[in-house]
C-alpha positions as CSV (number, residue, x, y, z in Angstrom):
1,M,108.7,133.4,61.8
2,L,111.3,131.0,63.0
3,K,113.6,129.4,60.4
4,N,114.3,126.3,62.4
5,P,111.8,125.7,65.2
6,I,113.6,122.6,66.4
7,A,116.9,124.5,67.0
8,S,115.2,126.9,69.4
9,L,113.4,124.0,71.3
10,P,116.1,123.6,74.0
11,R,116.0,127.4,74.7
12,L,112.2,127.2,75.0
13,M,112.4,124.3,77.4
14,V,114.9,126.1,79.7
15,L,112.8,129.2,79.7
16,A,109.7,127.2,80.5
17,A,111.5,125.4,83.4
18,L,112.7,128.8,84.8
19,C,109.2,130.2,84.7
20,A,107.8,127.1,86.4
21,C,110.4,127.3,89.2
22,A,110.2,131.0,89.9
23,P,107.1,130.8,92.2
24,L,108.7,127.9,94.1
25,A,111.9,129.9,94.9
26,G,109.9,132.4,97.0
27,A,107.9,129.6,98.7
28,Q,110.8,128.3,100.7
29,S,111.0,130.1,104.0
30,A,113.5,128.1,106.0
31,P,116.2,125.6,105.0
32,S,115.4,122.0,105.4
33,R,116.7,120.2,108.5
34,I,118.1,116.7,108.0
35,G,119.2,114.0,110.4
36,F,121.2,110.9,109.7
37,V,121.2,107.4,111.4
38,V,123.6,104.6,110.9
39,T,121.2,101.7,111.2
40,E,123.9,99.0,111.3
41,R,125.2,100.5,114.5
42,L,121.7,100.2,116.0
43,M,121.7,96.6,115.1
44,T,125.1,95.8,116.5
45,E,125.9,98.3,119.3
46,S,122.7,98.7,121.2
47,K,122.1,96.7,124.4
48,M,118.9,95.4,122.7
49,A,121.0,94.0,119.8
50,K,123.6,92.5,122.1
51,A,120.9,90.8,124.3
52,A,119.2,89.5,121.1
53,D,122.5,88.0,119.9
54,A,123.1,86.3,123.3
55,K,119.6,85.0,123.3
56,I,120.0,83.6,119.8
57,Q,123.4,82.1,120.7
58,A,121.9,80.3,123.6
59,E,118.9,79.1,121.5
60,F,121.1,77.7,118.7
61,S,124.2,76.5,120.5
62,K,122.9,73.0,121.1
63,R,121.8,72.6,117.4
64,Q,125.1,74.0,116.2
65,K,127.0,71.5,118.3
66,T,124.9,68.6,117.0
67,T,125.5,69.8,113.4
68,E,129.2,70.1,113.9
69,E,129.3,66.6,115.5
70,M,127.4,65.1,112.6
71,L,129.8,66.7,110.1
72,A,132.8,65.4,112.0
73,K,131.4,61.9,112.1
74,F,130.7,62.1,108.4
75,K,134.3,63.2,107.7
76,Q,135.7,60.4,109.9
77,M,133.5,57.8,108.1
78,S,134.5,59.2,104.7
79,E,138.2,59.0,105.6
80,K,137.8,55.4,106.9
81,F,136.0,54.5,103.7
82,D,138.8,55.9,101.6
83,T,141.4,53.8,103.4
84,D,139.2,50.7,103.5
85,A,137.8,50.9,99.9
86,P,140.6,49.0,98.2
87,R,140.1,46.0,100.5
88,L,136.3,45.9,100.4
89,T,134.2,43.7,98.1
90,D,132.2,45.5,95.5
91,I,129.0,44.9,97.4
92,E,130.4,46.2,100.7
93,R,132.0,49.2,98.9
94,T,128.7,50.1,97.2
95,R,126.7,49.7,100.5
96,R,129.2,51.9,102.4
97,A,129.3,54.5,99.6
98,R,125.5,54.7,99.7
99,E,125.6,55.1,103.5
100,L,128.1,58.0,103.1
101,F,126.0,59.5,100.3
102,D,122.9,59.4,102.5
103,M,124.8,60.8,105.5
104,E,126.2,63.6,103.4
105,K,122.7,64.6,102.3
106,D,121.5,64.5,105.9
107,V,124.5,66.7,107.0
108,Q,123.8,69.2,104.2
109,R,120.1,69.3,105.0
110,M,120.9,69.8,108.7
111,Q,123.3,72.6,107.9
112,R,120.9,74.3,105.5
113,E,118.0,74.1,108.0
114,F,120.2,75.4,110.8
115,T,121.4,78.3,108.7
116,E,117.8,79.2,107.5
117,D,116.4,79.0,111.1
118,L,119.3,81.1,112.4
119,M,118.8,83.8,109.8
120,Q,115.0,83.8,110.4
121,R,115.6,84.4,114.1
122,K,118.1,87.1,113.5
123,S,115.7,88.8,111.1
124,E,112.9,88.6,113.7
125,E,115.1,90.2,116.4
126,R,116.4,92.9,113.9
127,A,112.7,93.7,113.0
128,A,111.9,94.2,116.7
129,I,114.9,96.5,117.1
130,A,114.0,98.4,113.8
131,T,110.4,98.9,115.0
132,K,111.5,100.4,118.3
133,A,114.3,102.5,116.6
134,Y,111.8,103.8,114.1
135,K,109.5,105.1,116.8
136,L,112.5,106.7,118.5
137,I,113.7,108.3,115.3
138,E,110.2,109.7,114.8
139,Q,110.3,111.1,118.3
140,I,113.6,112.8,117.8
141,A,112.6,114.1,114.4
142,E,109.6,115.8,115.9
143,Q,111.6,117.2,118.9
144,E,114.3,118.5,116.6
145,K,111.9,119.6,113.9
146,L,113.7,117.6,111.3
147,D,112.3,117.4,107.8
148,A,114.0,114.1,106.9
149,V,116.1,111.4,108.6
150,L,118.3,109.5,106.2
151,Q,119.7,106.1,106.8
152,E,122.1,105.6,103.9
153,A,124.5,108.1,102.5
154,A,127.9,108.2,100.8
155,W,128.9,110.8,103.4
156,S,127.3,112.8,106.1
157,S,128.4,115.5,108.5
158,P,128.7,114.4,112.2
159,R,126.4,117.5,112.9
160,I,123.4,115.7,111.6
161,D,124.2,112.2,112.9
162,I,121.6,111.2,115.5
163,T,122.7,107.6,115.8
164,D,124.3,108.0,119.3
165,R,121.1,109.6,120.6
166,I,119.0,106.7,119.2
167,L,121.4,104.2,120.8
168,K,121.0,105.9,124.2
169,L,117.2,105.8,123.9
170,L,117.3,102.2,122.7
171,D,119.4,101.2,125.7
172,K,116.9,102.7,128.2
């Protein structure tokens, strides 16, 4: 009979774990094969990504210019108000301050909408690249008989990096 059954509990747990793992040790026949992809490179270096960036730039350049012009106009009016304010009547100062306040809200709304729309388009383009890249990763994984393809790691050996191969296939 055991004097202190709780003291022997850790030993029993280790023994049980070893017994449970013993059959698994013989079940592994070959080492696992792993591949690695730097997805950020796919999103920045591929021809598909560069074409998407150029397309988005062309799509948004006019809106960006309009937003920048409106911001410049607001700054100019604000500076003019600051210099004119001491000479203005209370009513005129209040009216112009309200105009500036309304204009500032419009500029902020315009900038926010621009940024949101730009991020949405970038996300759409990245999703298209990711979809195509995923299919290519699956294809290479099957060809190379890889058990796993990782996309984030603290470190990986260049031997398992398949990013360049995916880039070449994306560029076709």
